[in-house]
TIVO-628152 format. One record per residue (C-alpha): residue number from 1; residue in one letter; x, y, z. Coordinates in steps of 0.2 Angstrom, whole numbers, plus 5000, padded with zeros to 4 digits. Example, Ala and Ser with C-alpha at 12.3 -4.5 7.8 and 13.67 -1.06 7.14 Angstrom:
2
{seq:1 type:A c1:5062 c2:4978 c3:5039}
{seq:2 type:S c1:5068 c2:4995 c3:5036}
***
This chain:
402
{seq:1 type:M c1:5011 c2:5969 c3:6089}
{seq:2 type:N c1:5025 c2:5967 c3:6076}
{seq:3 type:N c1:5040 c2:5973 c3:6086}
{seq:4 type:K c1:5047 c2:5960 c3:6098}
{seq:5 type:L c1:5052 c2:5974 c3:6109}
{seq:6 type:L c1:5034 c2:5977 c3:6113}
{seq:7 type:K c1:5028 c2:5960 c3:6116}
{seq:8 type:G c1:5029 c2:5964 c3:6135}
{seq:9 type:L c1:5015 c2:5977 c3:6132}
{seq:10 type:E c1:5002 c2:5965 c3:6126}
{seq:11 type:G c1:4988 c2:5960 c3:6137}
{seq:12 type:G c1:4981 c2:5967 c3:6153}
{seq:13 type:T c1:4993 c2:5961 c3:6166}
{seq:14 type:K c1:4999 c2:5973 c3:6179}
{seq:15 type:Q c1:5016 c2:5973 c3:6173}
{seq:16 type:A c1:5010 c2:5977 c3:6155}
{seq:17 type:V c1:4999 c2:5991 c3:6161}
{seq:18 type:M c1:5013 c2:5998 c3:6172}
{seq:19 type:R c1:5025 c2:5999 c3:6157}
{seq:20 type:K c1:5012 c2:6008 c3:6147}
{seq:21 type:R c1:5010 c2:6020 c3:6161}
{seq:22 type:I c1:5029 c2:6023 c3:6161}
{seq:23 type:I c1:5030 c2:6025 c3:6142}
{seq:24 type:T c1:5015 c2:6037 c3:6143}
{seq:25 type:H c1:5023 c2:6048 c3:6156}
{seq:26 type:Y c1:5039 c2:6050 c3:6146}
{seq:27 type:I c1:5028 c2:6054 c3:6130}
{seq:28 type:Y c1:5021 c2:6069 c3:6139}
{seq:29 type:N c1:5036 c2:6074 c3:6150}
{seq:30 type:G c1:5051 c2:6070 c3:6139}
{seq:31 type:T c1:5064 c2:6065 c3:6153}
{seq:32 type:S c1:5063 c2:6063 c3:6171}
{seq:33 type:T c1:5071 c2:6055 c3:6186}
{seq:34 type:I c1:5066 c2:6039 c3:6195}
{seq:35 type:T c1:5060 c2:6050 c3:6210}
{seq:36 type:E c1:5049 c2:6061 c3:6199}
{seq:37 type:L c1:5042 c2:6046 c3:6190}
{seq:38 type:A c1:5038 c2:6037 c3:6207}
{seq:39 type:K c1:5029 c2:6052 c3:6213}
{seq:40 type:E c1:5019 c2:6053 c3:6197}
{seq:41 type:L c1:5014 c2:6035 c3:6197}
{seq:42 type:D c1:5012 c2:6034 c3:6216}
{seq:43 type:L c1:5024 c2:6020 c3:6218}
{seq:44 type:S c1:5039 c2:6016 c3:6229}
{seq:45 type:V c1:5056 c2:6021 c3:6222}
{seq:46 type:P c1:5063 c2:6003 c3:6222}
{seq:47 type:T c1:5048 c2:5997 c3:6212}
{seq:48 type:V c1:5050 c2:6010 c3:6199}
{seq:49 type:T c1:5069 c2:6007 c3:6199}
{seq:50 type:K c1:5066 c2:5989 c3:6195}
{seq:51 type:F c1:5054 c2:5994 c3:6180}
{seq:52 type:I c1:5066 c2:6007 c3:6174}
{seq:53 type:D c1:5081 c2:5995 c3:6174}
{seq:54 type:E c1:5071 c2:5981 c3:6165}
{seq:55 type:M c1:5065 c2:5993 c3:6152}
{seq:56 type:C c1:5082 c2:6000 c3:6149}
{seq:57 type:M c1:5089 c2:5983 c3:6146}
{seq:58 type:E c1:5074 c2:5979 c3:6134}
{seq:59 type:G c1:5077 c2:5994 c3:6124}
{seq:60 type:Y c1:5062 c2:6005 c3:6128}
{seq:61 type:L c1:5071 c2:6018 c3:6138}
{seq:62 type:N c1:5088 c2:6026 c3:6138}
{seq:63 type:D c1:5098 c2:6033 c3:6153}
{seq:64 type:Y c1:5102 c2:6051 c3:6147}
{seq:65 type:G c1:5115 c2:6055 c3:6160}
{seq:66 type:K c1:5115 c2:6064 c3:6177}
{seq:67 type:L c1:5104 c2:6079 c3:6181}
{seq:68 type:E c1:5114 c2:6094 c3:6186}
{seq:69 type:T c1:5110 c2:6099 c3:6204}
{seq:70 type:T c1:5117 c2:6112 c3:6216}
{seq:71 type:G c1:5123 c2:6098 c3:6229}
{seq:72 type:G c1:5121 c2:6080 c3:6234}
{seq:73 type:R c1:5119 c2:6066 c3:6223}
{seq:74 type:H c1:5116 c2:6069 c3:6205}
{seq:75 type:P c1:5101 c2:6058 c3:6199}
{seq:76 type:S c1:5100 c2:6050 c3:6182}
{seq:77 type:L c1:5087 c2:6056 c3:6169}
{seq:78 type:Y c1:5078 c2:6043 c3:6159}
{seq:79 type:G c1:5068 c2:6045 c3:6143}
{seq:80 type:L c1:5062 c2:6035 c3:6128}
{seq:81 type:N c1:5074 c2:6027 c3:6116}
{seq:82 type:P c1:5071 c2:6035 c3:6099}
{seq:83 type:D c1:5077 c2:6020 c3:6089}
{seq:84 type:S c1:5066 c2:6007 c3:6097}
{seq:85 type:G c1:5052 c2:6010 c3:6086}
{seq:86 type:F c1:5043 c2:6021 c3:6073}
{seq:87 type:F c1:5025 c2:6027 c3:6070}
{seq:88 type:M c1:5017 c2:6032 c3:6054}
{seq:89 type:G c1:5003 c2:6045 c3:6051}
{seq:90 type:V c1:4993 c2:6046 c3:6035}
{seq:91 type:E c1:4982 c2:6061 c3:6032}
{seq:92 type:L c1:4969 c2:6059 c3:6019}
{seq:93 type:C c1:4965 c2:6076 c3:6011}
{seq:94 type:M c1:4952 c2:6081 c3:5998}
{seq:95 type:T c1:4964 c2:6078 c3:5983}
{seq:96 type:S c1:4980 c2:6072 c3:5991}
{seq:97 type:I c1:4988 c2:6061 c3:6005}
{seq:98 type:N c1:5002 c2:6067 c3:6017}
{seq:99 type:I c1:5012 c2:6053 c3:6025}
{seq:100 type:G c1:5025 c2:6055 c3:6040}
{seq:101 type:V c1:5035 c2:6045 c3:6051}
{seq:102 type:I c1:5040 c2:6049 c3:6069}
{seq:103 type:N c1:5053 c2:6039 c3:6080}
{seq:104 type:F c1:5049 c2:6033 c3:6098}
{seq:105 type:K c1:5052 c2:6050 c3:6105}
{seq:106 type:G c1:5041 c2:6059 c3:6093}
{seq:107 type:D c1:5054 c2:6067 c3:6081}
{seq:108 type:M c1:5048 c2:6068 c3:6063}
{seq:109 type:V c1:5061 c2:6057 c3:6053}
{seq:110 type:H c1:5052 c2:6055 c3:6036}
{seq:111 type:V c1:5038 c2:6065 c3:6028}
{seq:112 type:K c1:5030 c2:6066 c3:6010}
{seq:113 type:R c1:5016 c2:6078 c3:6006}
{seq:114 type:D c1:5004 c2:6081 c3:5993}
{seq:115 type:I c1:5003 c2:6064 c3:5985}
{seq:116 type:P c1:4989 c2:6065 c3:5972}
{seq:117 type:F c1:4974 c2:6055 c3:5977}
{seq:118 type:V c1:4955 c2:6057 c3:5977}
{seq:119 type:A c1:4946 c2:6045 c3:5989}
{seq:120 type:K c1:4931 c2:6036 c3:5983}
{seq:121 type:N c1:4920 c2:6024 c3:5994}
{seq:122 type:T c1:4925 c2:6009 c3:5984}
{seq:123 type:M c1:4937 c2:5994 c3:5988}
{seq:124 type:E c1:4947 c2:5998 c3:5973}
{seq:125 type:S c1:4950 c2:6016 c3:5980}
{seq:126 type:L c1:4955 c2:6008 c3:5996}
{seq:127 type:E c1:4967 c2:5997 c3:5987}
{seq:128 type:E c1:4975 c2:6012 c3:5978}
{seq:129 type:F c1:4977 c2:6021 c3:5995}
{seq:130 type:C c1:4986 c2:6006 c3:6003}
{seq:131 type:G c1:4997 c2:6004 c3:5988}
{seq:132 type:I c1:5003 c2:6022 c3:5990}
{seq:133 type:I c1:5007 c2:6018 c3:6008}
{seq:134 type:R c1:5017 c2:6003 c3:6003}
{seq:135 type:E c1:5026 c2:6013 c3:5990}
{seq:136 type:F c1:5031 c2:6026 c3:6003}
{seq:137 type:M c1:5037 c2:6013 c3:6015}
{seq:138 type:K c1:5048 c2:6005 c3:6001}
{seq:139 type:D c1:5055 c2:6022 c3:5996}
{seq:140 type:I c1:5061 c2:6026 c3:6013}
{seq:141 type:A c1:5067 c2:6008 c3:6016}
{seq:142 type:L c1:5057 c2:6007 c3:6032}
{seq:143 type:D c1:5060 c2:5991 c3:6043}
{seq:144 type:E c1:5042 c2:5984 c3:6045}
{seq:145 type:E c1:5048 c2:5975 c3:6061}
{seq:146 type:K c1:5050 c2:5993 c3:6069}
{seq:147 type:L c1:5034 c2:6001 c3:6062}
{seq:148 type:L c1:5023 c2:5999 c3:6078}
{seq:149 type:N c1:5007 c2:6007 c3:6072}
{seq:150 type:I c1:5000 c2:6017 c3:6057}
{seq:151 type:N c1:4986 c2:6030 c3:6061}
{seq:152 type:V c1:4975 c2:6036 c3:6047}
{seq:153 type:N c1:4966 c2:6053 c3:6048}
{seq:154 type:L c1:4949 c2:6053 c3:6040}
{seq:155 type:I c1:4935 c2:6066 c3:6038}
{seq:156 type:G c1:4918 c2:6065 c3:6046}
{seq:157 type:R c1:4911 c2:6052 c3:6058}
{seq:158 type:V c1:4925 c2:6040 c3:6064}
{seq:159 type:N c1:4924 c2:6028 c3:6079}
{seq:160 type:S c1:4942 c2:6026 c3:6083}
{seq:161 type:D c1:4939 c2:6014 c3:6097}
{seq:162 type:L c1:4930 c2:6001 c3:6086}
{seq:163 type:G c1:4939 c2:6005 c3:6070}
{seq:164 type:Y c1:4924 c2:6011 c3:6060}
{seq:165 type:S c1:4923 c2:6025 c3:6047}
{seq:166 type:Y c1:4905 c2:6031 c3:6043}
{seq:167 type:S c1:4910 c2:6044 c3:6030}
{seq:168 type:I c1:4924 c2:6038 c3:6019}
{seq:169 type:F c1:4929 c2:6020 c3:6016}
{seq:170 type:N c1:4913 c2:6014 c3:6024}
{seq:171 type:L c1:4914 c2:5997 c3:6015}
{seq:172 type:G c1:4903 c2:5985 c3:6025}
{seq:173 type:E c1:4902 c2:5976 c3:6042}
{seq:174 type:R c1:4921 c2:5974 c3:6045}
{seq:175 type:P c1:4930 c2:5987 c3:6054}
{seq:176 type:L c1:4940 c2:5998 c3:6042}
{seq:177 type:T c1:4956 c2:5995 c3:6053}
{seq:178 type:E c1:4954 c2:5977 c3:6051}
{seq:179 type:I c1:4953 c2:5979 c3:6032}
{seq:180 type:L c1:4968 c2:5991 c3:6032}
{seq:181 type:S c1:4979 c2:5980 c3:6042}
{seq:182 type:E c1:4975 c2:5965 c3:6031}
{seq:183 type:K c1:4980 c2:5975 c3:6015}
{seq:184 type:L c1:4996 c2:5981 c3:6024}
{seq:185 type:D c1:5003 c2:5964 c3:6028}
{seq:186 type:G c1:4997 c2:5963 c3:6045}
{seq:187 type:L c1:5003 c2:5979 c3:6052}
{seq:188 type:N c1:4994 c2:5988 c3:6066}
{seq:189 type:V c1:4982 c2:6001 c3:6060}
{seq:190 type:S c1:4971 c2:6014 c3:6069}
{seq:191 type:I c1:4960 c2:6027 c3:6062}
{seq:192 type:D c1:4954 c2:6044 c3:6069}
{seq:193 type:N c1:4944 c2:6059 c3:6065}
{seq:194 type:D c1:4956 c2:6072 c3:6056}
{seq:195 type:T c1:4951 c2:6087 c3:6067}
{seq:196 type:R c1:4953 c2:6077 c3:6083}
{seq:197 type:A c1:4971 c2:6072 c3:6077}
{seq:198 type:M c1:4975 c2:6090 c3:6072}
{seq:199 type:A c1:4970 c2:6095 c3:6089}
{seq:200 type:Y c1:4981 c2:6082 c3:6097}
{seq:201 type:G c1:4996 c2:6087 c3:6086}
{seq:202 type:E c1:4994 c2:6105 c3:6092}
{seq:203 type:Y c1:4992 c2:6100 c3:6110}
{seq:204 type:M c1:5008 c2:6089 c3:6109}
{seq:205 type:N c1:5019 c2:6099 c3:6098}
{seq:206 type:G c1:5011 c2:6115 c3:6093}
{seq:207 type:V c1:5005 c2:6131 c3:6101}
{seq:208 type:V c1:4998 c2:6123 c3:6117}
{seq:209 type:R c1:5010 c2:6124 c3:6132}
{seq:210 type:N c1:5003 c2:6121 c3:6149}
{seq:211 type:E c1:4985 c2:6123 c3:6145}
{seq:212 type:K c1:4973 c2:6108 c3:6149}
{seq:213 type:D c1:4957 c2:6114 c3:6142}
{seq:214 type:V c1:4958 c2:6118 c3:6124}
{seq:215 type:L c1:4947 c2:6120 c3:6108}
{seq:216 type:F c1:4954 c2:6117 c3:6091}
{seq:217 type:I c1:4943 c2:6124 c3:6077}
{seq:218 type:N c1:4947 c2:6117 c3:6060}
{seq:219 type:V c1:4942 c2:6130 c3:6047}
{seq:220 type:S c1:4944 c2:6121 c3:6030}
{seq:221 type:W c1:4931 c2:6116 c3:6017}
{seq:222 type:G c1:4920 c2:6111 c3:6032}
{seq:223 type:I c1:4920 c2:6116 c3:6050}
{seq:224 type:A c1:4924 c2:6105 c3:6065}
{seq:225 type:A c1:4931 c2:6106 c3:6083}
{seq:226 type:G c1:4943 c2:6096 c3:6092}
{seq:227 type:I c1:4940 c2:6096 c3:6111}
{seq:228 type:I c1:4953 c2:6093 c3:6125}
{seq:229 type:I c1:4947 c2:6093 c3:6142}
{seq:230 type:D c1:4959 c2:6091 c3:6157}
{seq:231 type:G c1:4973 c2:6087 c3:6145}
{seq:232 type:K c1:4963 c2:6072 c3:6137}
{seq:233 type:M c1:4955 c2:6071 c3:6120}
{seq:234 type:Y c1:4936 c2:6071 c3:6121}
{seq:235 type:K c1:4928 c2:6059 c3:6109}
{seq:236 type:G c1:4910 c2:6057 c3:6115}
{seq:237 type:R c1:4900 c2:6041 c3:6117}
{seq:238 type:S c1:4902 c2:6035 c3:6099}
{seq:239 type:G c1:4918 c2:6044 c3:6095}
{seq:240 type:F c1:4909 c2:6058 c3:6085}
{seq:241 type:S c1:4912 c2:6073 c3:6096}
{seq:242 type:G c1:4917 c2:6089 c3:6087}
{seq:243 type:E c1:4904 c2:6090 c3:6073}
{seq:244 type:F c1:4903 c2:6109 c3:6076}
{seq:245 type:G c1:4899 c2:6113 c3:6058}
{seq:246 type:H c1:4883 c2:6103 c3:6058}
{seq:247 type:N c1:4874 c2:6112 c3:6071}
{seq:248 type:Y c1:4859 c2:6122 c3:6065}
{seq:249 type:G c1:4865 c2:6140 c3:6062}
{seq:250 type:Y c1:4855 c2:6149 c3:6048}
{seq:251 type:D c1:4837 c2:6149 c3:6041}
{seq:252 type:N c1:4843 c2:6149 c3:6024}
{seq:253 type:E c1:4836 c2:6133 c3:6016}
{seq:254 type:I c1:4854 c2:6129 c3:6009}
{seq:255 type:L c1:4856 c2:6110 c3:6009}
{seq:256 type:C c1:4872 c2:6105 c3:6018}
{seq:257 type:H c1:4882 c2:6090 c3:6012}
{seq:258 type:C c1:4876 c2:6081 c3:6028}
{seq:259 type:G c1:4858 c2:6081 c3:6021}
{seq:260 type:K c1:4851 c2:6094 c3:6033}
{seq:261 type:K c1:4847 c2:6112 c3:6029}
{seq:262 type:G c1:4854 c2:6128 c3:6038}
{seq:263 type:C c1:4870 c2:6120 c3:6046}
{seq:264 type:I c1:4884 c2:6132 c3:6051}
{seq:265 type:E c1:4894 c2:6125 c3:6037}
{seq:266 type:T c1:4882 c2:6132 c3:6024}
{seq:267 type:E c1:4887 c2:6150 c3:6029}
{seq:268 type:A c1:4903 c2:6149 c3:6038}
{seq:269 type:S c1:4915 c2:6137 c3:6030}
{seq:270 type:G c1:4927 c2:6135 c3:6015}
{seq:271 type:L c1:4913 c2:6128 c3:6005}
{seq:272 type:A c1:4902 c2:6143 c3:6009}
{seq:273 type:L c1:4916 c2:6155 c3:6005}
{seq:274 type:H c1:4919 c2:6146 c3:5988}
{seq:275 type:R c1:4901 c2:6147 c3:5984}
{seq:276 type:N c1:4900 c2:6166 c3:5988}
{seq:277 type:L c1:4916 c2:6169 c3:5978}
{seq:278 type:L c1:4910 c2:6161 c3:5962}
{seq:279 type:E c1:4893 c2:6170 c3:5964}
{seq:280 type:Q c1:4903 c2:6187 c3:5966}
{seq:281 type:L c1:4914 c2:6183 c3:5951}
{seq:282 type:R c1:4899 c2:6178 c3:5940}
{seq:283 type:S c1:4890 c2:6194 c3:5945}
{seq:284 type:G c1:4904 c2:6204 c3:5938}
{seq:285 type:K c1:4916 c2:6207 c3:5953}
{seq:286 type:S c1:4935 c2:6205 c3:5949}
{seq:287 type:S c1:4949 c2:6196 c3:5958}
{seq:288 type:I c1:4967 c2:6192 c3:5955}
{seq:289 type:I c1:4962 c2:6174 c3:5954}
{seq:290 type:Q c1:4955 c2:6177 c3:5937}
{seq:291 type:Q c1:4972 c2:6180 c3:5931}
{seq:292 type:F c1:4978 c2:6162 c3:5934}
{seq:293 type:K c1:4962 c2:6152 c3:5934}
{seq:294 type:E c1:4953 c2:6154 c3:5918}
{seq:295 type:D c1:4939 c2:6142 c3:5923}
{seq:296 type:I c1:4933 c2:6149 c3:5939}
{seq:297 type:S c1:4924 c2:6133 c3:5943}
{seq:298 type:L c1:4941 c2:6125 c3:5947}
{seq:299 type:I c1:4946 c2:6138 c3:5960}
{seq:300 type:T c1:4952 c2:6130 c3:5976}
{seq:301 type:L c1:4955 c2:6136 c3:5994}
{seq:302 type:D c1:4974 c2:6137 c3:5989}
{seq:303 type:D c1:4969 c2:6149 c3:5976}
{seq:304 type:V c1:4960 c2:6160 c3:5988}
{seq:305 type:I c1:4975 c2:6160 c3:6000}
{seq:306 type:E c1:4987 c2:6164 c3:5986}
{seq:307 type:A c1:4975 c2:6179 c3:5981}
{seq:308 type:I c1:4975 c2:6185 c3:5999}
{seq:309 type:E c1:4994 c2:6185 c3:6000}
{seq:310 type:R c1:4993 c2:6196 c3:5984}
{seq:311 type:E c1:4981 c2:6208 c3:5994}
{seq:312 type:D c1:4966 c2:6203 c3:5983}
{seq:313 type:M c1:4952 c2:6214 c3:5991}
{seq:314 type:L c1:4937 c2:6203 c3:5986}
{seq:315 type:C c1:4945 c2:6187 c3:5994}
{seq:316 type:I c1:4950 c2:6197 c3:6009}
{seq:317 type:E c1:4932 c2:6204 c3:6012}
{seq:318 type:L c1:4925 c2:6186 c3:6010}
{seq:319 type:V c1:4937 c2:6179 c3:6023}
{seq:320 type:E c1:4934 c2:6193 c3:6035}
{seq:321 type:D c1:4915 c2:6190 c3:6033}
{seq:322 type:L c1:4918 c2:6172 c3:6036}
{seq:323 type:G c1:4928 c2:6176 c3:6052}
{seq:324 type:V c1:4914 c2:6187 c3:6059}
{seq:325 type:K c1:4901 c2:6173 c3:6056}
{seq:326 type:L c1:4912 c2:6160 c3:6063}
{seq:327 type:G c1:4916 c2:6170 c3:6078}
{seq:328 type:T c1:4897 c2:6171 c3:6083}
{seq:329 type:H c1:4897 c2:6152 c3:6084}
{seq:330 type:I c1:4914 c2:6150 c3:6093}
{seq:331 type:A c1:4907 c2:6162 c3:6106}
{seq:332 type:G c1:4894 c2:6149 c3:6110}
{seq:333 type:L c1:4907 c2:6136 c3:6112}
{seq:334 type:V c1:4918 c2:6147 c3:6124}
{seq:335 type:N c1:4902 c2:6150 c3:6134}
{seq:336 type:I c1:4899 c2:6131 c3:6135}
{seq:337 type:F c1:4917 c2:6125 c3:6138}
{seq:338 type:N c1:4926 c2:6140 c3:6146}
{seq:339 type:P c1:4942 c2:6134 c3:6138}
{seq:340 type:E c1:4959 c2:6141 c3:6142}
{seq:341 type:M c1:4964 c2:6142 c3:6124}
{seq:342 type:V c1:4955 c2:6142 c3:6107}
{seq:343 type:V c1:4966 c2:6137 c3:6092}
{seq:344 type:I c1:4961 c2:6142 c3:6075}
{seq:345 type:G c1:4968 c2:6129 c3:6062}
{seq:346 type:G c1:4964 c2:6121 c3:6046}
{seq:347 type:K c1:4967 c2:6127 c3:6028}
{seq:348 type:L c1:4959 c2:6144 c3:6030}
{seq:349 type:S c1:4969 c2:6148 c3:6045}
{seq:350 type:L c1:4984 c2:6151 c3:6033}
{seq:351 type:T c1:4975 c2:6168 c3:6029}
{seq:352 type:G c1:4982 c2:6174 c3:6046}
{seq:353 type:D c1:4975 c2:6189 c3:6054}
{seq:354 type:Y c1:4962 c2:6192 c3:6040}
{seq:355 type:L c1:4953 c2:6177 c3:6048}
{seq:356 type:I c1:4959 c2:6177 c3:6066}
{seq:357 type:Q c1:4956 c2:6195 c3:6070}
{seq:358 type:P c1:4937 c2:6195 c3:6065}
{seq:359 type:I c1:4935 c2:6179 c3:6074}
{seq:360 type:A c1:4943 c2:6186 c3:6090}
{seq:361 type:S c1:4934 c2:6203 c3:6090}
{seq:362 type:T c1:4917 c2:6194 c3:6087}
{seq:363 type:V c1:4920 c2:6181 c3:6101}
{seq:364 type:R c1:4924 c2:6195 c3:6113}
{seq:365 type:K c1:4907 c2:6204 c3:6108}
{seq:366 type:Y c1:4896 c2:6189 c3:6110}
{seq:367 type:T c1:4905 c2:6180 c3:6125}
{seq:368 type:L c1:4901 c2:6183 c3:6143}
{seq:369 type:N c1:4915 c2:6194 c3:6150}
{seq:370 type:L c1:4920 c2:6182 c3:6164}
{seq:371 type:M c1:4922 c2:6168 c3:6151}
{seq:372 type:I c1:4933 c2:6177 c3:6138}
{seq:373 type:R c1:4944 c2:6185 c3:6151}
{seq:374 type:D c1:4953 c2:6169 c3:6154}
{seq:375 type:S c1:4953 c2:6162 c3:6136}
{seq:376 type:F c1:4966 c2:6165 c3:6122}
{seq:377 type:I c1:4962 c2:6164 c3:6104}
{seq:378 type:V c1:4977 c2:6160 c3:6094}
{seq:379 type:P c1:4982 c2:6153 c3:6077}
{seq:380 type:S c1:4989 c2:6136 c3:6074}
{seq:381 type:K c1:5007 c2:6135 c3:6076}
{seq:382 type:L c1:5009 c2:6119 c3:6066}
{seq:383 type:K c1:4997 c2:6127 c3:6052}
{seq:384 type:D c1:4996 c2:6115 c3:6037}
{seq:385 type:K c1:5007 c2:6102 c3:6046}
{seq:386 type:A c1:4995 c2:6099 c3:6060}
{seq:387 type:G c1:4986 c2:6085 c3:6052}
{seq:388 type:I c1:5001 c2:6074 c3:6048}
{seq:389 type:V c1:5010 c2:6078 c3:6065}
{seq:390 type:G c1:4994 c2:6074 c3:6074}
{seq:391 type:A c1:4992 c2:6058 c3:6064}
{seq:392 type:C c1:5009 c2:6052 c3:6069}
{seq:393 type:M c1:5006 c2:6057 c3:6087}
{seq:394 type:V c1:4990 c2:6048 c3:6088}
{seq:395 type:A c1:4998 c2:6032 c3:6081}
{seq:396 type:R c1:5010 c2:6032 c3:6095}
{seq:397 type:S c1:4997 c2:6037 c3:6109}
{seq:398 type:R c1:4985 c2:6023 c3:6103}
{seq:399 type:L c1:4998 c2:6010 c3:6106}
{seq:400 type:F c1:5000 c2:6014 c3:6124}
{seq:401 type:E c1:4982 c2:6017 c3:6130}
{seq:402 type:S c1:4979 c2:6006 c3:6145}
***
């Protein structure tokens, strides 16, 4: 670890583990009293008091003053010291990068979006990627001594525990995290799947409140799911959970980019919508998009969203059709997981009710009544910020996993 403040968290000693547990408690709970913390950790008040006093002196925690009560002694509230460290999240999109920085408490303090970049599976592309990160750090004059971790969101198969990416920047035997750390002057680096990070961002700072069993459906060019069970991110044995879009869904002989035929993504995704839109336009159908995109092969999902905002009927019909198709498959997930909440996020969730309502009505149609009765289907609160917020939050959480 780079920050001297966090040297006491290294290793697996009982003291280091306990400090991580205390920090994790405050990450999820904001502030609390020593009595509340002692109850949560199942420790004595004197033991917890000793840890809190030490961690306040070392800069991890702050005393936020007395808790107002109706009578008796007023206990002090403790919480994380926001200035003790910072965490960076990097979201790799199809044609751009988003970078953000949060403080120790989780408040976003710096963000830069839509930095042009198209990733290629080459070392030269990775060098360019790292150069963009270094330039961002220089622009905001970020003190590297206080930058505790960088987390990079990547599409596809990502083993976040071992640090390997098997979709993009898959560059040999060494873990990608090791290569990134080396190229970023020894800074701590972690990686995670983009949808899982988005789900975590929504769980920590979005529409999720007290729900512990949550499905996050990322509806973008592809389709994927982030799974939260009992308040914990579910990764699967190899870290590849959530590849929802690559389940078999259609007898259509359409080749998916994963190499198999008939995946859900071939009919119910941004890629499928894009393909259908081009087919409709080439067959003579009209759309507002044609007024601002002469070459229809260059149409993006942002163009589709803009057209829907301008009430383009062709794009609205295609999105609603996508919602119906997707809803049939989400219904299966609801029957399997029985979640408290299903959050619809990703690029196409920006179309709002044009996507959400067909999904919700179709899920109700195909889900067992007792299942759907206790499940809410809601749009993402973070919307297009879910990825960068999630990347930053994951950067912080990964540092304190015991």
